[in-house]
C-alpha positions in Angstrom: -34.1 30.6 21.1 -34.8 28.4 18.1 -37.6 26.5 19.9 -39.2 29.7 21.1 -39.2 31.2 17.6 -40.6 27.9 16.2 -43.4 27.9 18.7 -44.4 31.5 18.0 -44.4 31.0 14.2 -46.6 27.9 14.6 -49.1 30.0 16.6 -49.1 33.0 14.2 -48.7 31.6 10.7 -50.7 28.7 9.2 -48.4 28.6 6.2 -45.3 27.9 8.3 -43.9 24.4 8.2 -43.4 23.4 11.9 -39.8 22.7 13.0 -38.3 24.2 9.8 -36.9 27.5 11.3 -33.1 27.7 11.6 -31.2 30.4 13.3 -27.5 31.0 13.0 -26.4 33.7 15.4 -22.8 33.7 14.1 -23.9 34.5 10.5 -27.0 36.3 11.7 -29.4 34.4 9.4 -32.8 32.9 9.9 -34.5 30.5 7.4 -37.8 28.7 7.4 -40.1 26.7 5.1 -43.6 27.7 4.0 -46.5 25.7 2.6 -47.6 28.6 0.4 -45.8 30.8 -2.1 -48.5 33.5 -1.6 -47.4 34.6 1.8 -46.9 38.4 1.3 -45.1 40.9 3.5 -43.6 38.1 5.5 -40.8 40.0 7.1 -43.0 42.7 8.5 -45.6 40.2 9.8 -42.9 38.3 11.7 -41.3 41.4 13.2 -44.8 42.6 14.3 -45.8 39.3 15.8 -44.8 40.4 19.3 -41.8 38.2 19.4 -38.9 40.5 20.3 -35.9 38.1 20.7 -35.0 38.6 17.0 -35.7 41.1 14.3 -35.2 40.0 10.7 -34.6 41.7 7.4 -34.8 40.0 3.9 -31.7 39.0 2.1 -31.5 40.4 -1.4 -29.0 37.7 -2.3 -28.6 34.0 -1.5 -26.5 33.2 1.5 -23.5 32.3 -0.6 -23.7 35.5 -2.6 -23.9 37.5 0.7 -20.9 35.7 2.1 -18.9 36.3 -1.1 -19.8 40.0 -1.1 -18.8 40.4 2.6 -15.6 38.3 2.6 -14.6 37.5 -0.9 -14.7 34.3 -3.0 -11.3 33.1 -1.7 -12.5 33.0 1.9 -15.3 30.5 1.2 -13.8 27.0 1.7 -16.3 24.2 1.1 -16.6 21.8 4.0 -17.3 18.1 3.7 -19.2 16.9 6.8 -19.3 13.2 7.8 -22.1 12.4 10.2 -23.3 9.2 11.8 -26.9 8.0 11.2 -28.4 6.8 14.4 -32.1 6.4 13.5 -34.0 5.7 10.3 -37.7 5.8 9.9 -39.4 2.4 9.8 -40.6 3.0 6.2 -37.1 3.5 4.8 -35.6 0.9 7.0 -38.0 -1.6 5.4 -37.0 -0.5 2.0 -33.3 -1.0 2.9 -33.9 -4.4 4.3 -35.8 -5.5 1.1 -33.4 -4.1 -1.4 -30.3 -2.3 -0.1 -29.4 -0.5 -3.4 -32.8 0.7 -4.2 -33.6 1.7 -0.7 -30.3 3.5 -0.2 -30.8 5.5 -3.4 -34.4 6.4 -2.5 -33.2 7.7 0.9 -30.4 9.7 -0.7 -32.6 11.4 -3.2 -35.1 12.4 -0.5 -32.4 13.8 1.8 -30.8 15.7 -1.0 -34.1 17.3 -1.9 -34.9 18.2 1.7 -31.4 19.6 2.3 -31.6 21.7 -0.9 -34.9 23.3 0.3 -34.1 23.7 4.0 -30.3 24.0 4.5 -29.0 27.3 3.0 -25.4 26.3 3.3 -25.9 22.9 1.6 -24.1 22.3 -1.8 -26.8 20.8 -4.0 -26.4 17.1 -5.0 -23.3 16.6 -2.8 -25.0 14.2 -0.4 -23.8 10.6 -0.2 -24.8 7.7 1.9 -22.9 4.7 3.2 -25.4 2.5 5.0 -22.8 -0.2 5.8 -21.1 2.3 8.1 -24.4 4.2 8.7 -23.1 7.6 7.8 -24.2 10.5 5.6 -21.6 12.8 3.9 -22.5 16.2 2.4 -20.9 19.5 1.6 -21.7 23.0 2.8 -20.4 26.3 1.3 -18.7 27.6 4.4 -17.6 26.5 7.9 -20.8 25.1 9.5 -22.4 26.6 12.6 -21.8 24.6 15.8 -25.5 23.5 15.9 -26.0 22.7 12.2 -26.7 19.0 12.9 -29.2 19.8 15.6 -31.0 22.1 13.2 -31.0 19.5 10.5 -32.5 17.0 12.9 -35.3 19.5 13.7 -36.4 19.5 10.0 -40.1 18.4 9.8 -40.5 14.7 9.2 -36.9 14.0 8.3 -36.6 10.2 7.8 -33.2 10.0 9.6 -31.6 11.3 12.8 -27.9 12.2 12.6 -25.3 12.8 15.2 -25.3 16.1 17.1 -22.0 17.1 15.5 -19.9 15.8 12.5 -17.4 13.2 13.5 -15.1 14.5 10.7 -14.9 17.8 8.8 -12.8 17.9 5.7 -11.9 21.3 4.1 -12.2 21.2 0.3 -9.8 23.9 -1.0 -9.5 24.9 -4.6 -6.1 25.2 -6.3 -6.2 28.9 -5.8 -6.8 28.5 -2.0 -3.8 26.2 -1.5 -0.6 27.8 -0.3 2.1 25.4 1.3 3.0 27.0 4.6 5.1 26.2 7.7 3.6 27.5 10.9 5.0 27.9 14.4 2.7 28.2 17.4 3.6 29.1 21.0 2.8 26.4 23.6 0.7 28.3 26.1 0.3 25.5 28.6 1.0 21.8 29.2 -1.0 19.3 31.2 0.2 19.5 34.8 1.0 15.7 35.0 3.0 15.8 31.8 4.7 19.0 32.8 6.0 17.4 36.0 7.3 14.5 34.0 9.1 16.9 31.7 10.9 18.5 34.6 12.2 15.1 35.7 15.3 14.1 33.7 14.4 10.4 34.0 10.9 10.8 32.6 11.7 13.7 30.2 12.0 11.6 27.0 8.8 9.6 27.6 6.8 12.7 28.5 8.1 14.4 25.4 7.1 11.4 23.3 3.6 11.5 24.8 3.1 15.1 23.9 4.2 14.5 20.3 2.2 11.3 19.9 -1.1 12.9 21.0 -0.6 16.0 18.9 0.4 13.9 15.8 -2.8 11.8 16.2 -4.9 14.9 16.1 -3.1 16.5 13.2 -3.1 13.3 11.1 -6.8 12.4 11.6 -8.5 15.8 12.1 -6.6 18.6 10.3 -7.1 18.8 6.6 -4.0 19.6 4.7 -1.5 18.6 7.4 1.8 17.5 5.8 2.6 14.1 7.4 5.8 13.9 9.3 6.3 17.7 9.5 5.6 18.1 13.2 8.4 19.2 15.5 8.2 20.3 19.2 10.8 22.5 20.8 10.3 22.2 24.6 13.1 24.6 25.3 11.5 27.5 23.4 8.0 26.1 24.0 7.0 26.0 20.3 5.2 23.7 18.0 6.1 23.7 14.2 4.4 21.9 11.4 3.5 22.3 7.7 0.1 22.7 6.0 -1.0 23.0 2.4 -2.7 26.3 3.3 -2.6 29.3 5.7 -4.5 28.3 8.8 -7.2 30.4 10.5 -8.2 30.5 14.2 -10.2 27.3 13.9 -7.1 25.2 13.8 -5.9 26.3 17.3 -9.5 26.2 18.6 -9.9 22.6 17.5 -6.5 21.6 18.9 -7.2 23.2 22.3 -10.6 21.6 22.5 -9.3 18.1 21.7 -9.6 15.9 24.8 -6.5 13.8 24.2 -4.0 16.6 23.2 -2.3 17.4 26.5 -1.0 20.9 25.5 -2.5 24.1 24.4 -1.2 26.4 21.7 -1.6 30.2 20.9 -4.7 31.4 19.1 -2.6 32.5 16.1 0.8 31.3 14.8 3.8 33.3 16.0 5.5 32.6 12.6 4.2 31.8 9.2 6.8 31.1 6.5 7.4 29.0 3.3 7.9 25.3 4.1 11.5 24.5 5.1 13.4 21.4 4.0 12.4 18.0 5.2 13.7 17.6 8.8 12.8 13.9 9.2 12.7 10.7 7.1 10.9 8.2 9.4 12.8 5.0 9.8 15.2 6.0 7.1 18.7 7.2 8.1 19.3 11.0 7.7 22.0 12.2 10.0 25.1 10.7 11.8 25.5 12.4 15.2 28.7 12.2 17.4 28.4 13.1 21.1 31.1 13.6 23.7 31.0 11.1 26.6 31.5 12.7 30.0 31.0 9.6 32.1 30.1 5.9 31.5 29.4 2.8 33.6 32.5 0.7 34.3 30.7 -2.3 32.7 31.1 -0.5 29.4 34.5 1.2 29.9 36.5 -1.4 31.7 37.6 -3.3 28.6 39.3 0.0 27.5 41.2 0.5 30.7 42.8 -2.9 31.0 45.5 -2.0 28.5 44.6 -5.1 26.5 44.0 -5.3 22.8 40.3 -4.8 22.3 39.0 -7.8 20.3 36.2 -7.5 17.9 33.9 -9.8 19.9 34.1 -7.5 23.0 33.5 -4.4 20.9 30.6 -6.0 19.2 29.2 -7.0 22.6 29.4 -3.4 23.9 27.7 -2.0 20.8 25.0 -4.7 21.0 24.3 -3.7 24.6 24.2 0.0 23.8 21.9 -0.7 20.9 19.5 -2.6 23.1 19.4 0.3 25.6 18.8 2.9 22.9 16.2 1.2 20.7 12.7 2.2 21.8 14.1 4.7 24.3 15.5 7.4 21.9 13.0 8.6 19.3 14.5 8.7 15.8 17.4 6.3 16.7 18.3 4.1 13.7 18.7 0.6 15.1 22.1 -1.2 15.1 24.1 1.9 14.2 25.5 2.9 17.6 29.3 3.0 17.9 31.3 3.9 21.0 35.0 4.8 21.4 36.0 5.1 25.0 39.5 6.1 24.1 38.4 9.3 22.4 35.2 9.3 24.7 32.8 9.6 21.8 29.4 8.1 21.1 28.0 8.0 17.5 24.7 6.8 15.9 22.3 7.5 13.1 19.1 9.4 13.4 16.1 9.6 11.0 15.9 13.3 11.6 17.8 16.5 12.1 18.9 16.3 15.7 16.4 18.1 18.0 17.8 20.9 20.2 17.2 18.7 23.3 18.9 15.6 21.9 21.6 15.4 24.6 18.9 15.9 27.3 17.0 13.0 25.8 20.1 10.7 25.7 21.0 11.6 29.3 17.4 10.9 30.3 17.7 7.2 29.4 18.6 5.9 32.8 19.6 2.4 31.6 22.0 3.7 29.0 24.9 4.0 31.4 26.4 6.9 29.5 26.3 10.7 30.2 27.1 13.0 27.3 28.1 16.6 27.0 25.5 19.3 26.0 27.4 20.3 22.9 27.4 17.9 19.9 30.8 16.9 18.4 29.5 16.7 14.8 26.5 16.1 12.6 27.0 14.6 9.2 24.6 13.9 6.3 23.8 10.3 5.5 23.2 9.1 1.9 20.4 6.5 1.6 18.7 5.2 -1.5 15.2 3.8 -0.7 14.8 2.4 -4.2 17.8 0.1 -3.6 17.3 -0.7 0.1 13.6 -1.3 0.4 11.0 -3.8 -0.8 7.2 -3.6 -1.2 4.9 -6.1 0.5 1.4 -6.7 -0.8 -1.5 -8.1 1.3 -5.3 -8.6 0.8 -7.5 -7.8 3.8 -11.0 -8.3 5.1 -12.5 -6.0 7.7 -14.0 -8.3 10.3 -14.7 -5.5 12.8 -18.1 -3.9 13.6 -18.7 -1.0 11.2 -19.0 2.2 13.1 -19.3 5.7 11.5 -16.7 7.2 13.9 -14.1 4.7 12.8 -13.8 5.4 9.1 -11.1 4.6 6.4 -8.9 7.5 7.6 -8.9 6.2 11.2 -8.3 2.6 10.0 -5.3 3.5 7.9 -3.9 5.6 10.7 -4.3 2.7 13.2 -2.8 0.2 10.7 0.3 2.5 10.2 0.7 2.7 14.0 0.5 -1.1 14.5 2.9 -1.8 11.6 5.6 0.5 13.2 6.4 -2.5 15.4 7.6 -4.4 12.4 11.4 -4.0 12.2 12.3 -2.1 9.0 8.8 -0.9 8.3 8.8 2.6 6.8 6.1 4.7 8.5 3.4 6.3 6.4 4.2 4.2 3.3 1.0 2.1 3.7 -1.6 2.4 1.0 -5.0 0.8 1.6 -7.7 0.3 -1.1 -10.8 -0.3 1.0 -13.0 -1.1 -2.0 -10.6 -3.8 -3.4 -9.5 -4.9 0.1 -5.8 -4.6 -0.6 -2.9 -2.9 1.0 0.9 -2.4 0.5 3.8 -0.8 2.3 7.6 -0.4 2.2 10.0 -2.3 4.4 13.8 -2.6 4.4 15.3 -5.7 2.9 17.3 -8.1 4.9 14.8 -9.5 7.4 13.2 -12.9 7.8 10.1 -12.5 5.5 8.3 -15.4 7.2 8.5 -13.7 10.5 7.6 -10.3 8.9 4.5 -11.8 7.4 3.5 -13.3 10.7 4.1 -10.0 12.6 2.1 -8.0 10.0 -0.9 -10.4 10.1 -0.9 -10.3 13.9 -0.5 -6.6 14.1 -3.4 -5.9 11.8 -5.6 -8.6 13.3 -5.5 -6.4 16.4 -7.6 -3.8 14.5 -9.9 -6.5 13.0 -8.2 -6.8 9.7 -7.8 -10.4 8.5 -4.8 -10.3 6.1 -3.2 -12.6 3.6 0.2 -12.1 2.0 0.0 -11.8 -1.8 3.5 -10.9 -3.0 6.7 -9.0 -2.5 8.4 -6.8 -4.9 12.2 -6.6 -4.4 14.1 -3.4 -5.0 15.9 -2.7 -8.2 19.6 -3.4 -7.9 20.9 -0.4 -9.8 24.4 -1.4 -8.8 24.1 -0.1 -5.3 23.4 -3.2 -3.4 21.0 -3.9 -0.6 22.5 -3.6 2.9 21.1 -5.4 5.9 21.1 -2.0 7.6 22.3 1.5 7.0 25.8 2.4 8.3 27.4 -0.7 6.8 29.1 -1.2 3.5 26.6 -2.1 0.8 26.3 -5.9 0.2 28.4 -7.0 -2.7 26.6 -7.1 -6.0 26.4 -10.1 -8.3 29.0 -8.8 -10.7 32.2 -10.9 -11.1 34.8 -10.4 -8.5 37.5 -9.7 -11.1 37.2 -7.3 -14.0 40.1 -8.0 -16.3 40.1 -4.9 -18.6 41.4 -1.6 -17.4 38.7 0.5 -15.9 38.0 3.8 -14.1 36.5 3.1 -10.6 34.3 5.7 -8.8 33.5 5.3 -5.1 30.7 7.4 -3.6 30.5 7.0 0.2 27.6 7.9 2.5 29.5 8.0 5.8 33.1 8.4 6.9 33.7 7.5 10.5 37.5 7.8 11.2 37.8 10.8 13.4 41.3 9.9 14.4 42.6 10.6 10.8 40.1 13.4 10.4 40.3 13.7 6.6 38.7 11.2 4.3 41.3 12.0 1.6 44.0 10.4 3.8 41.9 7.3 4.5 41.0 7.0 0.8 44.7 6.9 -0.2 45.4 4.4 2.6 42.5 2.2 1.4 44.0 2.1 -2.1 47.6 1.8 -1.2 49.1 -1.7 -1.6 47.0 -2.7 -4.5 49.4 -3.2 -7.5 46.5 -2.9 -9.9 45.6 0.7 -8.8 47.4 3.7 -10.3 47.6 6.0 -7.3 48.7 8.9 -9.5 45.2 8.9 -11.1 43.4 9.3 -7.7 41.0 12.3 -7.7 39.0 13.3 -4.6 35.9 15.5 -4.4 35.0 16.2 -0.7 31.7 18.1 -1.5 30.3 15.2 -3.5 31.8 12.6 -1.1 33.4 10.6 -3.9 36.8 9.7 -5.3 37.9 7.9 -8.4 41.0 6.2 -9.8 42.2 4.1 -12.8 43.4 0.5 -12.8 46.4 -1.0 -14.5 45.4 -4.7 -14.2 42.5 -6.9 -13.1 40.1 -5.0 -10.8 39.1 -6.9 -7.6 35.9 -5.2 -6.2 35.6 -7.5 -3.2 39.1 -6.7 -2.0 38.4 -3.0 -2.5 35.1 -3.2 -0.5 36.9 -4.8 2.5 39.7 -2.2 2.4 37.2 0.7 2.3 35.4 -0.8 5.4 38.6 -1.0 7.3 39.2 2.7 6.6 35.7 3.6 7.9 34.0 4.3 4.6 30.3 3.2 5.0 27.3 3.0 2.6 29.7 2.9 -0.4 28.3 3.0 -3.9 31.0 1.6 -6.3 30.8 1.8 -10.0 33.2 1.4 -12.9 33.5 2.1 -16.6 35.9 0.7 -19.2 38.8 2.9 -20.2 39.0 3.6 -24.0 41.4 1.2 -25.6 44.5 2.8 -27.1 45.0 1.4 -30.6 48.5 0.3 -31.5 50.0 2.4 -34.3 50.2 0.5 -37.6 53.6 -0.3 -38.9 
């Protein structure tokens, strides 16, 4: 239609600038450029020109004013469009080759002027160029028509040709347009191949992971305002839930359902919109301790328990090591080296970095190599206390981008890819990476306790895969804060550097993250057992607070922290934070 109208206008009106007409059927607008300001009665002449495909009427307001009057100011969300530049006129290419800065600025000024005169949606002076990546970035006052880039390319004697569609669209909301929201969509269909894998118990977990991975990639790189780490999929209820910094409209589901690599489709509108709920996941940081009931297990694992022999620590460690090997990489969210099995009570426990999903037991039973079948119902779910400030360090690197600069692979994609590759580094905390592309530096969080030489080697190799040449600059260790730095969560914190013996009388407070002795059931009993036998502890002063997961007592003689830590570990108290304060001295009465 646009070409036909353009041809008719060229034939009928000498003052018409060829190729400048633009038609947006969604917004029902037509615009064109003229060589003369003296063209009178233009609307009537166009409508009488014999061309009956469109009939036009003049706008008494600008496009923006019209949209505001129709839909309201709050409905207009500015859009920042990122488009690749695929052709530059020889004249401007020569200027760029001779002097990049001058040539780039001259091209920017020209494009800005042409856009102001010919693109009604354009926000004046918002255009930016990045000729290293050969891209143009500009803003429009509302969501662009699907053929906006094609219409821009048809502008008369435009010195560049841009891609037929933006490779990235970023919504620029004002403070008034932001409203943190949790949305739930219905899954309307799943790719047939993935659906067949979901219906097979042995491929269920990998198929589930594939659905989540593809959807996360779309949300993190294409959806403005998505809250990282908030996606959860419930395959039993066929729902997708995530959080945004705004209330979504129909374009979110349209974009998701049109995305080639997302292998599921969601409903046009959310089935539930509510305020954001509490965080359900802390990636690669322990959050919940889950205990499951074992219904059946391979003899290889259970036989040591049925021989009526005392189970030595080496055998138990070997079993846990084997289970850990089978769980890591197979159970999403599993926190490595935390699995514990008790085949006398037939229970399996481990840490997760998230609230247990509704299909957790199905995921566990779907791990064919695990050799353990668990019951559908969970035995228990307990909170885990974890202090990132004490348990994690920050590593700093410089980097040089050695890859070919392409407009479609920008800084957002590069950071996303770097995060994905670093997830292979043991102890890396996902989404903590920060990249300064202008300065060429990056940093991220990683748990303490690993071999830093190997960590640096892995990081440099992982980032070299996406053409980033890295060099380690420094590492900032965590603040001690008296909490210690454990090699992994689920173990008693490493002893601090304070003296083993404190000679003055003190009040000791023990705050524990995990309690794991189900046989005794009550941590109060285990706490008394842990303290019993120490002559320097006054058991009458023991005070226990189950809600705060802490207890305290007073000493009567030299306080031995190391002995206390070992006793707490024997009584199944893990992630202990131990502190003490001096008791006020009682002054002897003067004679």
